[in-house]
DSSP file (Angstrom, degrees, kcal/mol; ACC not computed):
  #  RESIDUE AA STRUCTURE BP1 BP2  ACC     N-H-->O    O-->H-N    N-H-->O    O-->H-N    TCO  KAPPA ALPHA  PHI   PSI    X-CA   Y-CA   Z-CA
    1    1 A M              0   0    0      0, 0.0     2,-0.2     0, 0.0    35,-0.0   0.000 360.0 360.0 360.0 137.9 -108.4  -83.3 -112.7
    2    2 A L        -     0   0    0      4,-0.0     2,-0.3    64,-0.0    64,-0.0  -0.525 360.0-153.3 -96.6 170.4 -105.2  -84.7 -114.2
    3    3 A H    >   -     0   0    0     -2,-0.2     3,-2.1     1,-0.0    24,-0.3  -0.898  30.5 -68.4-140.0 162.3 -105.0  -88.2 -115.7
    4    4 A E  T 3  S+     0   0    0     -2,-0.3    24,-0.2     1,-0.3    63,-0.1  -0.252 117.4  17.3 -55.3 138.3 -102.6  -91.1 -116.3
    5    5 A Y  T 3  S+     0   0    0     22,-3.6     2,-0.3     1,-0.3    -1,-0.3   0.448  87.2 139.8  76.1   7.0  -99.9  -90.2 -118.9
    6    6 A D    <   -     0   0    0     -3,-2.1    21,-1.9    21,-0.1     2,-0.4  -0.633  53.0-128.4 -72.7 135.9 -100.5  -86.6 -118.6
    7    7 A V  E     +AB  26  65A   0     58,-2.4    57,-2.6    -2,-0.3    58,-2.0  -0.778  35.9 178.9 -85.7 132.2  -97.2  -84.5 -118.7
    8    8 A V  E     -AB  25  63A   0     17,-2.8    17,-2.5    -2,-0.4     2,-0.4  -0.816  24.3-135.4-131.1 163.9  -97.0  -82.0 -115.8
    9    9 A E  E     -AB  24  62A   0     53,-1.9    53,-2.4    -2,-0.3     2,-0.6  -0.961  28.1-116.1-116.7 137.0  -94.6  -79.4 -114.5
   10   10 A L  E     - B   0  61A   0     13,-2.1    12,-3.1    -2,-0.4    51,-0.2  -0.730  29.6-172.9 -75.0 113.7  -93.8  -79.1 -110.8
   11   11 A K        +     0   0    0     49,-3.2     2,-0.3    -2,-0.6    -1,-0.2   0.804  65.1  10.4 -86.3 -37.1  -95.1  -75.6 -109.8
   12   12 A K  S    S-     0   0    0     48,-0.6    -1,-0.2     8,-0.1    10,-0.1  -0.948  92.6 -78.0-146.4 160.0  -93.7  -75.4 -106.1
   13   13 A A        -     0   0    0     -2,-0.3     2,-0.6    -3,-0.1     5,-0.1  -0.201  34.4-135.8 -62.1 141.3  -91.3  -77.4 -104.0
   14   14 A L    >   -     0   0    0      5,-0.4     3,-2.0     3,-0.3     5,-0.2  -0.900  30.6-113.2-106.8 125.2  -92.3  -80.7 -102.4
   15   15 A Q  T 3  S+     0   0    0     -2,-0.6     3,-0.1     1,-0.3    -1,-0.0  -0.290  97.1   6.4 -60.7 128.2  -91.2  -80.9  -98.8
   16   16 A G  T 3  S+     0   0    0      1,-0.2     2,-0.4     2,-0.0    -1,-0.3   0.432 105.1 108.7  78.1  -0.4  -88.5  -83.6  -98.4
   17   17 A I    <   -     0   0    0     -3,-2.0     2,-0.7     2,-0.1    -3,-0.3  -0.921  62.6-146.2-113.2 135.0  -88.2  -84.3 -102.0
   18   18 A A        +     0   0    0     -2,-0.4    -3,-0.1    -3,-0.1    -1,-0.0  -0.229  57.0 124.5 -99.8  46.9  -85.1  -83.4 -104.2
   19   19 A V        -     0   0    0     -2,-0.7    -5,-0.4    -5,-0.2    -2,-0.1  -0.925  63.1-121.5-105.7 115.8  -87.1  -82.6 -107.4
   20   20 A P    >   -     0   0    0      0, 0.0     3,-1.5     0, 0.0   -10,-0.2  -0.290  28.3-102.7 -59.7 139.1  -86.4  -79.1 -108.8
   21   21 A V  T 3  S+     0   0    0      1,-0.3   -10,-0.2   -10,-0.1     3,-0.1  -0.369 111.0  32.0 -53.8 144.7  -89.3  -76.7 -109.2
   22   22 A L  T 3  S+     0   0    0    -12,-3.1    -1,-0.3     1,-0.3     2,-0.2   0.510  85.6 139.5  79.5  15.0  -90.2  -76.6 -112.9
   23   23 A S    <   -     0   0    0     -3,-1.5   -13,-2.1   -13,-0.2    -1,-0.3  -0.610  49.4-126.3 -76.9 147.8  -89.1  -80.2 -113.6
   24   24 A E  E     +AC   9  43A   0     19,-0.6    19,-2.8   -15,-0.2     2,-0.3  -0.720  32.1 173.1 -92.1 149.8  -91.4  -82.1 -115.9
   25   25 A G  E     -AC   8  42A   0    -17,-2.5   -17,-2.8    -2,-0.3     2,-0.4  -0.955  28.7-124.7-148.9 163.8  -93.0  -85.4 -115.1
   26   26 A T  E     -AC   7  41A   0     15,-2.3    15,-2.6    -2,-0.3     2,-0.7  -0.932  27.3-125.0-113.7 134.8  -95.4  -88.0 -116.3
   27   27 A I  E     + C   0  40A   0    -21,-1.9   -22,-3.6    -2,-0.4    13,-0.2  -0.722  29.8 177.5 -81.8 120.8  -98.3  -89.1 -114.2
   28   28 A V  E     +     0   0A   0     11,-2.7     2,-0.3    -2,-0.7    -1,-0.2   0.529  64.9   8.9-101.5 -18.1  -97.9  -92.9 -114.0
   29   29 A M  E     - C   0  39A   0     10,-1.2    10,-3.1    -3,-0.1     2,-0.6  -0.914  58.7-140.9-166.3 144.3 -100.8  -93.5 -111.7
   30   30 A V  E     - C   0  38A   0     -2,-0.3     8,-0.2     8,-0.2     2,-0.1  -0.926  25.5-141.4-110.7 115.5 -103.8  -91.7 -110.1
   31   31 A H  E     - C   0  37A   0      6,-2.4     2,-0.7    -2,-0.6     6,-0.6  -0.352   2.0-146.0 -74.8 146.1 -104.5  -92.7 -106.5
   32   32 A D  E     + C   0  36A   0      1,-0.2     4,-0.1     4,-0.1    -1,-0.1  -0.699  53.9 127.8-116.1  80.8 -108.1  -93.1 -105.5
   33   33 A I  S    S-     0   0    0     -2,-0.7    -1,-0.2     2,-0.7     3,-0.1   0.293  85.5 -96.0-115.7   7.9 -107.8  -91.8 -101.8
   34   34 A G  S    S+     0   0    0      1,-0.3     2,-0.2    -3,-0.2    -2,-0.1  -0.067 106.7  71.5  90.0 -32.3 -110.5  -89.1 -101.8
   35   35 A A  S    S-     0   0    0     22,-0.0    -2,-0.7     2,-0.0     2,-0.7  -0.714 101.5 -90.0-101.2 165.8 -108.0  -86.4 -102.5
   36   36 A Q  E     +C   32   0A   0     -2,-0.2    21,-3.0    -3,-0.1     2,-0.4  -0.662  59.3 162.5 -76.9 117.8 -106.3  -85.7 -105.6
   37   37 A A  E     -CD  31  56A   0     -2,-0.7    -6,-2.4    -6,-0.6     2,-0.4  -0.995  13.7-172.9-142.2 134.6 -103.0  -87.8 -105.5
   38   38 A Y  E     -CD  30  55A   0     17,-2.2    17,-3.7    -2,-0.4     2,-0.7  -0.959  26.1-136.5-135.5 142.6 -100.7  -88.8 -108.2
   39   39 A E  E     -CD  29  54A   0    -10,-3.1   -11,-2.7    -2,-0.4   -10,-1.2  -0.859  36.3-173.5 -89.7 116.7  -97.7  -91.0 -108.7
   40   40 A V  E     -CD  27  53A   0     13,-3.1    13,-2.6    -2,-0.7     2,-0.6  -0.954  23.5-149.8-124.6 134.7  -95.4  -88.9 -110.9
   41   41 A E  E     -CD  26  52A   0    -15,-2.6   -15,-2.3    -2,-0.4     2,-0.4  -0.911  23.2-157.4-100.7 118.4  -92.1  -89.9 -112.6
   42   42 A F  E     -CD  25  51A   0      9,-3.1     8,-3.0    -2,-0.6     9,-0.9  -0.754  13.4-177.5 -88.8 133.9  -89.9  -86.6 -112.7
   43   43 A F  E     -CD  24  49A   0    -19,-2.8   -19,-0.6    -2,-0.4     6,-0.2  -0.928  18.5-124.6-134.1 166.2  -87.2  -86.5 -115.3
   44   44 A D    >   -     0   0    0      4,-2.8     3,-2.6    -2,-0.3     6,-0.0  -0.331  47.6 -78.0 -97.6-172.0  -84.4  -83.9 -116.2
   45   45 A Q  T 3  S+     0   0    0      1,-0.3    -1,-0.1     2,-0.1    -2,-0.0   0.717 129.3  55.1 -60.4 -23.9  -83.7  -82.3 -119.5
   46   46 A N  T 3  S-     0   0    0      2,-0.1    -1,-0.3     3,-0.0     3,-0.1   0.288 117.9-109.6 -92.0  11.1  -81.8  -85.4 -120.8
   47   47 A H  S <  S+     0   0    0     -3,-2.6     2,-0.3     1,-0.3    -2,-0.1   0.699  72.8 141.4  73.1  14.5  -84.9  -87.5 -120.1
   48   48 A Q        -     0   0    0      1,-0.1    -4,-2.8     2,-0.0    -1,-0.3  -0.743  59.8-104.3 -96.6 143.3  -83.2  -89.3 -117.2
   49   49 A T  E     -D   43   0A   0     -2,-0.3    -6,-0.3    -6,-0.2     3,-0.1  -0.471  32.6-178.2 -66.7 129.9  -85.5  -90.1 -114.1
   50   50 A I  E     -     0   0A   0     -8,-3.0     2,-0.3     1,-0.4    -7,-0.2   0.838  66.6 -35.4 -88.4 -47.4  -84.8  -87.7 -111.1
   51   51 A D  E     -D   42   0A   0     -9,-0.9    -9,-3.1     2,-0.1     2,-0.5  -0.966  43.2-134.6-173.9 148.8  -87.4  -89.4 -108.8
   52   52 A V  E     +D   41   0A   0     -2,-0.3     2,-0.3   -11,-0.2   -11,-0.2  -0.992  44.2 156.6-116.2 121.5  -90.8  -91.1 -108.7
   53   53 A C  E     -D   40   0A   0    -13,-2.6   -13,-3.1    -2,-0.5     2,-0.5  -0.959  45.6-102.7-147.3 163.6  -92.8  -89.8 -105.9
   54   54 A T  E     -D   39   0A   0     -2,-0.3     2,-0.5   -15,-0.2   -15,-0.2  -0.724  31.9-165.8 -86.8 126.3  -96.5  -89.4 -104.7
   55   55 A V  E     -D   38   0A   0    -17,-3.7   -17,-2.2    -2,-0.5     2,-0.6  -0.937   1.6-161.7-118.3 115.4  -97.8  -85.9 -105.1
   56   56 A V  E     +D   37   0A   0     -2,-0.5   -19,-0.3   -19,-0.2     3,-0.1  -0.832  58.0  27.6 -99.2 119.2 -101.0  -85.0 -103.2
   57   57 A G  S >  S-     0   0    0    -21,-3.0     3,-1.0    -2,-0.6     4,-0.3   0.195  73.9-115.4 107.1 135.8 -103.0  -81.9 -104.4
   58   58 A D  G >  S+     0   0    0      1,-0.2     3,-1.1     2,-0.2    -1,-0.1   0.639 100.2  85.1 -76.2 -12.0 -103.2  -80.3 -107.8
   59   59 A E  G 3  S+     0   0    0      1,-0.2    -1,-0.2    -3,-0.1    -2,-0.1   0.705  88.5  51.0 -60.2 -19.9 -101.5  -77.1 -106.4
   60   60 A Y  G <  S+     0   0    0     -3,-1.0   -49,-3.2   -49,-0.1   -48,-0.6   0.647 105.3  63.3 -89.3 -23.3  -98.1  -78.6 -107.0
   61   61 A L  E <   -B   10   0A   0     -3,-1.1     2,-0.4    -4,-0.3   -51,-0.2  -0.870  56.5-164.2-122.3 144.5  -98.7  -79.6 -110.6
   62   62 A E  E     -B    9   0A   0    -53,-2.4   -53,-1.9    -2,-0.4     2,-0.2  -0.987  29.8-120.3-123.7 122.6  -99.4  -77.7 -113.9
   63   63 A L  E     +B    8   0A   0     -2,-0.4   -55,-0.3   -55,-0.2     3,-0.1  -0.453  35.5 169.4 -60.6 125.9 -100.6  -79.7 -116.9
   64   64 A K  E    S+     0   0A   0    -57,-2.6     2,-0.3     1,-0.3   -56,-0.2   0.666  70.7   6.0-105.3 -33.7  -98.2  -79.3 -119.9
   65   65 A W  E     -B    7   0A   0    -58,-2.0   -58,-2.4     2,-0.0     2,-0.5  -0.946  69.7-140.0-153.3 128.3  -99.6  -81.8 -122.2
   66   66 A A        -     0   0    0     -2,-0.3     2,-0.3   -60,-0.2   -60,-0.1  -0.799  19.6-129.2 -96.3 128.9 -102.8  -84.0 -121.9
   67   67 A Y        -     0   0    0     -2,-0.5     2,-0.5   -64,-0.2   -61,-0.1  -0.627  18.3-156.0 -74.7 129.7 -102.7  -87.6 -123.0
   68   68 A K        -     0   0    0     -2,-0.3     2,-0.4   -63,-0.1   -63,-0.0  -0.958  11.7-137.1-110.9 120.0 -105.4  -88.5 -125.3
   69   69 A D        -     0   0    0     -2,-0.5    -2,-0.0     1,-0.1     0, 0.0  -0.568  15.2-168.7 -69.5 124.6 -106.4  -92.2 -125.4
   70   70 A T              0   0    0     -2,-0.4    -1,-0.1     1,-0.2    -2,-0.0   0.310 360.0 360.0-103.8  12.9 -106.9  -93.1 -129.1
   71   71 A K              0   0    0      0, 0.0    -1,-0.2     0, 0.0    -2,-0.1   0.541 360.0 360.0 -72.4 360.0 -108.6  -96.5 -128.5
């Protein structure tokens, strides 16, 4: 399971969403709807936001960097 603030990479295209495959993003919210659903802010190589969208299912995202809460 992925968590808030984890950095992920888009593994496959999202239907109807213009975020290129292999784009990186940060999980900004984990939805509690019974399935794994995440609000992800995707950004380009210049760290400009491409889109913020809901991604349902872990098969679309690959963990690149796990956020560790230091509190």
